[in-house]
C-alpha positions in Angstrom: 140.1 -33.2 -12.1 140.0 -35.5 -9.1 136.7 -37.1 -8.3 134.7 -36.0 -11.3 134.7 -37.4 -14.8 133.8 -35.4 -17.9 133.6 -36.6 -21.5 132.7 -34.1 -24.2 132.9 -34.0 -27.9 131.4 -32.9 -31.2 130.1 -35.5 -33.7 130.1 -34.0 -37.2 128.3 -36.6 -39.3 126.2 -35.2 -42.1 124.2 -32.0 -41.8 123.4 -32.4 -38.1 126.5 -31.9 -36.0 125.9 -32.8 -32.4 127.5 -31.6 -29.2 127.5 -34.1 -26.3 128.9 -34.3 -22.9 128.7 -36.8 -20.0 129.4 -35.6 -16.5 129.8 -38.4 -13.9 129.8 -37.8 -10.1 132.0 -40.5 -8.5 131.9 -38.8 -5.1 129.9 -40.1 -2.2 127.7 -37.0 -2.0 125.4 -34.9 -4.1 127.4 -32.5 -6.2 126.4 -29.3 -8.1 127.6 -28.2 -11.5 126.8 -25.5 -14.0 127.3 -25.6 -17.7 127.3 -22.9 -20.3 126.9 -23.5 -24.0 127.3 -20.7 -26.5 127.0 -20.8 -30.3 126.0 -18.7 -33.3 123.2 -19.9 -35.5 123.0 -20.0 -39.3 120.8 -16.9 -39.0 123.7 -15.0 -37.3 122.2 -14.8 -33.8 124.0 -16.0 -30.7 122.4 -18.6 -28.5 123.3 -19.1 -24.9 122.2 -22.0 -22.7 123.0 -22.1 -19.1 121.9 -24.7 -16.6 122.6 -25.7 -13.0 122.5 -29.4 -12.2 122.8 -31.7 -9.2 124.1 -35.1 -9.7 123.7 -37.9 -7.2 126.6 -40.1 -6.1 127.5 -42.6 -8.8 125.2 -41.1 -11.4 125.9 -39.7 -14.8 124.3 -36.6 -16.4 124.1 -36.9 -20.2 123.5 -34.0 -22.5 123.3 -33.6 -26.3 122.5 -30.7 -28.6 121.8 -31.2 -32.3 122.7 -28.3 -34.6 122.2 -27.4 -38.2 125.4 -27.4 -40.3 126.1 -23.9 -41.4 125.7 -23.1 -45.2 127.8 -19.9 -45.4 129.8 -19.0 -42.3 131.5 -21.0 -39.6 129.6 -21.8 -36.4 131.6 -21.3 -33.2 130.5 -23.5 -30.4 131.8 -23.4 -26.9 131.2 -25.5 -23.8 132.2 -24.5 -20.2 131.5 -26.7 -17.2 132.0 -25.3 -13.7 132.2 -26.9 -10.3 129.4 -25.5 -8.2 126.5 -23.3 -9.2 128.1 -20.3 -10.7 130.4 -19.4 -13.6 133.6 -18.7 -11.6 136.8 -19.0 -13.7 138.6 -20.5 -10.6 136.1 -23.4 -10.6 136.1 -24.2 -14.3 136.4 -28.0 -15.0 136.1 -28.0 -18.8 136.5 -25.3 -21.4 136.4 -26.2 -25.1 135.6 -24.5 -28.4 134.7 -26.1 -31.7 134.5 -24.6 -35.2 131.8 -26.1 -37.5 132.5 -25.3 -41.1 130.0 -25.4 -44.0 
């Protein structure tokens, strides 16, 4: 991945699983990223969260999302992080999917 550092994971303690990621810019210039989070809720609807961010040199962007543990069906949670400001598969830096079981 070169000059960028990404740490991502899912903490599944108790009834509140939490997605987190840290994105650090170790370049000498401002850099743009885009992230896309997609998951299904316990009510069966799909949630999408997309955001574009600019990170200053030497800074770290920290993100966390706390979810409800599903009671009946599995929640599928995916995280994609792109280099730049658009979701271009050629610029994908991170692509991970988790399955949260009841």
